[in-house]
N, C-alpha and C positions, 0 to 999 in steps of 0.2 A: 518507501515504507511509510505507512500511516500510523498515527497514534489513535487508539480507540477512544471514542467519546460516546456518552450515553445516547446521543441523537442518532448514531449509526445503528442502533439496535431496534428491531421492529417492535411496535407497540404490544403485540401479543406476547413477545418474549419478556418485555419489561413488566407486563401485567403479571406473568407467572412469578417472576422474581419478587415483585412487590407483595403478592399474596403470601409468599413464604416468609418474607422478612417482617411483614405486619403481624404474622402469627408468632414471631419471636425466634425464627430460625435464620441461619446464615444461608445465603444463596449466591451462586456465581454462574455465569456462563463459562463453559470449559471446553478445552480440546480444540478440534479443528475449526470451529467457528471463531475462536479467539485468534488462532493463527491466520485465518483468511482475512479477518478484519485488519490485522496489523499489516498484512501484505497489500491490502486494498482490493481483495477479491470478494465477490458475493458468496457468502456461506451456502453450502448445499443443504445443511440442516443445522438445527440449534439444539445444543445439549446444555442442561442445567444440572449443577451438583449442589448438594445441601447437606447440612449436618442432621436433618430430620430423617427418621427411618421411614420405611414404606407406609406403615399404618398412620404415621403423623402426616405424611404427604397427602395421603388419600383423604384424611380428615379435613385438611385445609381446603381441598378442591371439591369435595362432595357437596358443599353448600353453594357452589357456584353453578352457572349454566353450562359449564364446560363438561365434555364427556371425559371420564377418567378410565384409562385402560391399565390393568395390572395383571399380567400373566407371565412374569419374568422371574426366573430363579435367582437373578442377581440383584433384585431390588429395584429395578427400573420401572417407573410409573410414567405412562404416557398421558399428556394433556392435549386434547383435540380442540383446536380453535375452529369450530364448525362454520363460522362466518367467512372463513378463507377458502380459496380453491385448494384442492388436494395437491396440486403441483407447487403450491407456495411452500418454501422451506420451513415457514413457521406454522404450517397447518397442524403438525403434531410435534410437540416439544417433549423430549425425553428428560425426565428428572431422575437422577441416580444419587443415592446417599453416598457420602464419603465412604470409601471402603479400602480395605487391604486384602491381599490375595495370598493363598497358599501355593503349593507346588502345582505344576502343570504336567501331570503324569501322562495325559493324552496328547501332548504337544499342541493343545488348542485352548482348552478352558482350565481355569484354576480349579483344583479339587475342592477348595472351600473358600468362601468369601466372608469376611467379617466387616461389620460397619464400624466406621471411625468417627471421631468428633473433630478431627483436624484436617483442613484442606491440604496441608503439606504432605500428610501421609497418603492422601488420595493421589496427588500428583506424582508421588514417588513410584507408583505401580505402572505408570503409562510408558509407552514405547519410546518415543523420540521427544527431544527437548522442545521441538516446535509444536508438539501436541500436548505439552505438559504445562500449560498456562491457564490461569483462571482470572476472570474479571468481574468485579462487583460494580455495576453501573451506578448504584446509589452513592457509594463512597468514591467512585471513580478510582478504584484500587485494582492494580494489576499484580497478581501473585505469580512470580516467575522465579522459582527457586533454582532452576537448572539452566538458566541462560538461553531460553528459547527465543526471546526477542533479539538477543545478540546474534544467535545462529541464523535467524531470518535475515538480519542485516548483512551477514557474511555469506548467506546462501549455502549453508552447510546442514547436512543431515547427521545428527549425532543421537545416540541412545541416551536415555536417562540412566545414569550410572554405568555399571560394567556391561559392555555390549554382549559378552558371552553369556551373562546371566539373563539378559533380556531375550536373546535369541534361543536360549535353552528353554525358556518358558513357552515360547511359541515360535517355531522355525519359520512360519509364514512371514514373520516380521522382516526377514531378509529380503523377501520380494516387496514388501510394503516400503522398505527403504528405497528401493529402485523406483517403485511407483511414485512416491513423493518426489523423488529426484526428477523423474520424467514429467510430472505434472507441473512442478514449480521451476524447473531449470536449475535446481540446486545440485551440489556434489556431496557425496558421502565423505565424512571425515576419515582420516587414515586409519584410526583405531577401529572405527565401525566397519570399514571395508575389509580389514584383515579378519575381523570376527565373522563377517559374511562368508568369506572364503572358507573359514574353518567349519562353518555350519551348513555349507551348501548341500552336502550329501543328505542332510536331514530332510530335505524337501521330499525324499522318497517316502517319508512317513506322513506326508500331508495329503489329504484327499484331493482327487482330481478337480472336484468342484471348486474348492477354495483356491487352488492354483489357477484354474481357469478365470475366476473372477478378478484376480490381480493381473493376470496376463492381459485380459480385456482392457483394463484401465491403463496399462502401460502402452498398448498399441493405440489406444484412443487418446493418448496424452499429447500435449503440445510439443514435447521433446521425445517423441516415440522412438526415433532412430537411436538417440543416445541411450534410451532405456533398454532397448534390445541389445545394444552394444555392451552395456553394463552387465546385463544378465550373462553374456558370454564371458567377459573379462573377469567377472567375479565367480565364475564356475557354476552358475545356476542353470544356464540354458540347456546343458546336456541332460538335465533331469526334467526339462519341460518340453522343448522341441529340439531334440538333438539333430533332426534332419536338416535344420537350417545351417548348422555348423559344417555340414558336408560341402557347402558351397565355398568355404574358406580356401583360398589359393586355387580354386577351380577356374582357371583362366578361360576366356571365351574367344578372344580374337575378334576379327571383323570390326564392326562398328563400336564394339564395347571397349570402354577404357578400364573397366573394373572386373574383378573376379565375380563369381555368381553371388557370393555373400554380400559384397559391397553393393552390387547392382540391386539386389532385393531390398537392402536397407535404403538406398537412394530412392527407389521407387516408392517405398513407404513414406519417406520424407516428403516427396511431392504430394502424396495423398493427404498428408498432415497439413501442409501449407495451403492446400486447396479446400481443406475442411470437408473432404468427402465422407460419406457414411462409413461407419465402422467396418462393415463387411467388405467395402471396396478397399479400405486400407489394409485389412487382413489379407485380402486377395493379392494386393500389391506386394505384401511381404512374402507370400507363398507362391507367387505366380511362376517363378522359375525354380522352384524347389526340386523339380524333377530333372534338372539339367545334369547334375553330377552322375546320376544313374544312366543317362542316355548319351553321355559325351563320347564321341568317336573321332578319330583322326580323319580329316578330309583329304581325299586324294592320296591315300597311302601313308606309309610310315614317316617319310621325310617332311611331311607338310607341317606348317606352323598354324594351320587353320583347324578349327574344330566344327563338328556338326552335333546337333542335339535333336535329331528327328524324333518326333513323338513325345518330346518332353512335356508338352501341355497335357497329354493324356495321362502319362505317368504321374506328373505333378498334381493333377486333379485328384487322382486316387490317393496319393500321399497326403494331400491336404485334408481329404475326407477322413482318412484313418487317424490323422493327428487330432482333428476336431472331435471325432467320436471318442478317442482316448481321453480327451479333456472334458467330455460330457457337454459339448456345446449343444444348443437347441437345434432341432432338425432343420428349422427354417434357415438359420444362419449357415449350417453345413451345406444345404442345397444351393444357396446363393453363391457362396465362395467356390464350391465345386464347379458350378457353371462358369463363373468368371475365369477361373484358372484354366478350365478345359478349353474354352473358346477364345482365349486372349490373343492368339496368334492370327485370328481370322483377318483382321484389317492389315494385311502385310503389303499389299500392292493394289492401289486404287484402280489401276488400268486393267487388272485381271478380275476384279470383283464385279460380277454381274448383278443386276437387280434381282434375278431369281435366287442367286446365292445369298443376297442380303435378306430376302424374304425367309429363306430357310434358317438363317442365323437368328432372325427375330423370333421365328418359331422355336428354335432351340433354347434361347435364353429367356424369352418372354418379352412382351412389349414394355413391361414395367422395369426391365433390367438392361435394355439395349443401350441406354445412355450411360449406365454404370460400366458397361463393357467398353464404351468409348473412353470413359474417364480412366479406366484401368490401362487401356492402351497408351494413353498420354503419360501415365505414371511410368510405364515400361520404357517409353521412348526417352523421357527426361532422365530416367535412371541409367541410361547408357553412358552418361558423362559427355557424350557428343551428340546431343539431340539433333535430328535432321528432319523433324516434323515440319513440313512447309505449310503455310496457311492455305494454299489451294487444296492440299490433301484433306485437311480438316474440313474445309468447305464442301469438298466432294463427298466425303464420308457422310457428313450431316445431311447433305442434299439427298443422297441415295436413301438414307434411313427415313427422312421425311417423306420421300416419294412412296415408299412401300409400307409405311407404318399403318396405313388404313387398309391395305390389301389383306385378303384372306391368308391366314397362316396356320389354320387348324381345320379339322373336319367340321367342327361346329360352326365355322364361318361360311361354309358352302351354302349355296342357294337351294340345296336339296338335302334331305335327311331321311332317316329310316321311316318316319311317319308318312312322308310323301311317297316313298317307294312302296310301302305296304298299302296305305289307304287310298292313294290316288292312282298309282301305277299298277297296283295289283300284283306286286312281286312278293315272293315268299321270303319271310324272315330267316335269318341264319347267318353263319360265319361268312357266307359269300357276300352279304351286304356290307360287312366291314371291309372286306378286301376291295370291293368296288369303290367305297368312299375314299380309301387311301389312294387308290389309283387315280381317282378324280382329283384329289388334292394335289398330287404331283403335277398333273396337267395345269392346274390353276396356278400353282407356284411358278411354273414356267411362263404362264400367260394369264394374268388376272382377268383379262377381258373374257375369258371362257367361263367365268363364274356367273353364268346366267341360267335361269330355270330351263329355258328352251334347250341350250346346248347340253347341260348336264343330264336332262331327261333322255335326250337322244343318245348321248354317250353311254348312259347307264344301260339302256336297252341293248346296245351293241356289246357292252361288256358282259351282260348276263347271258348272251348267246355263247360265250366262250366256255370251254370245259372248266370244271371247278379247279383242277390242278393249275391250269394256265392263269386264271384270274387270281388265284391265291398267290402265284408267283409274282404277278404284277403288283398286287397289294403289298406284299411283304417287301418287295424290292423298293416300293415307294417309301418305305420307312428307313431302309438302310443304304440303298445304292448311292443316293446323292451325297450323303455324308462321307462315304468312303471315297467317292470320286473327288470331292472337294479336299479331303485330307491329302490325297495323292497329289492334287494340283498344287496345294499349298507347299508340300514338300519340295516340289520342283521350283517353286518361287523362292523358297528358302535357300536352295542351292544357288540359284541365279543371283540372289541379292545378298547371300552370305549373312543371313539373319537367324541361323540356328533354328 
């Protein structure tokens, strides 16, 4: 734990404080930036609080070259340091008057806000003690009325005052408690934990968007596995992603040492350790979410082994439904869906052909094929008895490297509709699309066929076929191979007992 000193504060932030104090006002940095500086972390943003009211704050800065932004019902004035990059935490500094708050009838915002002249009254309204500290760099004064520095030293999350009152004001604070715990590696105090359990059901009154934002921060935190575990043990997860809890005590057998719940968590943990992108970590958490719904006894009633055929298909749909319910962006939904849907592909390197790898690259996209490999690693490590051998990894990577430049879509063929119409004199229409998909299937099997000469010759041959027959070929080119591979993978799963 570090002690704050003025030299740790960016010049732009010091300048804002100096301007306010030179005009006769009090000014402190406050909240999360103080907490982060004490911990020794780089703050994500800088907040300043003052006894000046909005009109006085604006008057101080309208004489300077800084841009002043004021469009906030709660009195917050933004000061933009235009000479900094937008990514710099000190680019925009928010200045808020000391304030007290009324009731929270909507479980989110106070019904009314009153400005105060005392810093201690402002700190009283904040959520947790570690966020209820203020620091004046001019006097090198830390105001810590509620023991935030002590709780940082102990690694404890506690509310300011009565936890039931704090959580009654805004029920999302119970998720924020877990989020800070997951980000900092802290634990919630006993009284705070009991209050969280008491208020868990009030998450039903919180918008999906707000829950999503906190859930994202938990999954993306350094102690994500502990965070998800806490959401469960404190009674919140059933109001957020109840589908995950279906994996508790769902034994898998085979190579798995853990039930589905623990396996998903362990897979997420590996993604956290490797610092994979957020959507890969979320896919790791969700990748086997379809197993409880697809679990069947292997080889009849007396067997101690289980099968989970098609769990990746079911799980991908479940993951998509969960993310739509939580209002995730479409792009993230699509990425996680693809990763969960195809995570079982690399199950046996001896049976994966180059043409099958090409189709997989086509399915997930070149930009995500390495993410799929990372998810597969999370899956294997999450078994508790990882059997991923170096030669397998090398073989997977070598096969992907070999096919990554090969054609994987109609647009990469050496022939297209313009050539068919303009140079070959063929008539446009649905038949042209069927032909292109039939050609792509041939090229996926053998990329050396992707030449102008071969494709023109083959196109003329295909155009001689009746419409019904060429349509059948083209549509089969979209669906047949995927189904064949799905059935082949099912056989491999039975052979290797990998669900």
